[in-house]
C-alpha positions, 0 to 999 in steps of 0.5 A: 594455544589453539583455543586462544587463537580460535577465541581471538579469531572469533572476537575479530570476526564479531568485530568485523561483523559489527563494523560492517553493520555500523557502516551499513547503518550510517550509510542508510542514515545518510541516504534515507534519514533516521527512522522515526517510527517502528512496529514492535511486533510485525507478527500481529499483522496478517500476511497472505501467501495464496489467493485462497487465503485472500478470498477466504479473508475477503468473504467478510465483505460479501454481504456488503458487496451484495447490498452495494450492487443492489443499491447501484442497480436501483440507482441506475434504474431511477437514473434511467441510464448506465453511467460511471456514477452507477458503478463507481468501484467498477469504473475506478478499477477499470479505466477511471482511476487515473482521472479520479486520482488526478483530481485528488492529487492535482485538483484538475482534469479535462472533465473535472465536473464528472470526476469530482462527482465520482470522487464523492460517490466513491468515498461514500461507497468506501465509507459504507463498507465494513472497516478492515477487520485485522492488522494486515500487510498489503503491497503497492508498486510505485515509481522513482518519483514517489520513492524520492518523495518518501525519502525527502519527507523522511529526511526533513529536520521535522520528518513528516510522513508522506501523504497520498492524496488519491485512492490507494490501490494495493494488493494482498499478495507480493506477487503483484510484482510479477503482474505489473513490474516487468521484472521490477525495472524502474519500480519499487515495492511498498510493503505497507502495514495497515492497522485494523479499522482502516477505511478500505474494501476488498475489491474482488467481492465487487469486481474480479481483480487478479491482484487481490486488491485492497482499495484504501480511501484517500488522504492516508499517510505512509511512514518509513519504518525500515531501511529498504532492502533488495528482494532477490526472489522478486528482483525488486527493492522493498520499502516497508512503511506504516499506514497512518490514518487520521480518520 
């Protein structure tokens, strides 16, 4: 009799678990829409846990970074003055990223002529670098407006990925949350699966950045591949996305 009771209890518990999963899945579908893309084997994507791992991997860009600095130094000498055009990566990562991305996303800026040139030079610079050599995972903090755009595009009857018209600054480390999020208030974390062959650079070989930055070229797309979940350790909601490039 005891075995029968235990078996019935186990069956009941399994049914409850399945029912909870079904309810959760239906609720996610209602809020976020269906998932139209998946990654079969996420273990094929390299995830970085330490600064040392990031810098060892990023050394792949060292020779290119040295050549970049030589070219920009020569450019500056010929031009006879130092301007943002002679240090495009450094300027973008310093203070110019807002203006540059404003041009790309909205087509206007108070100094459009200057930043149009900056956009072109920065794109050419990224194109001159080695492409990303491995499938990797990167992270990016975004605000509520961007998350609403991802969800809205995913819920369309002809679901579409979300286009990022600007350059995409990302980090190899999840610890980016602790640097910029102020405890995650008002922000969300994108966990992005980037395929090898993508146009992008490891910024630290050019200019030192605490967040172990990977800078990706404009006009990439993001597709939701998992329903979001809350990370207790970092106190932030995570959206897993696949990066799609048509280059």
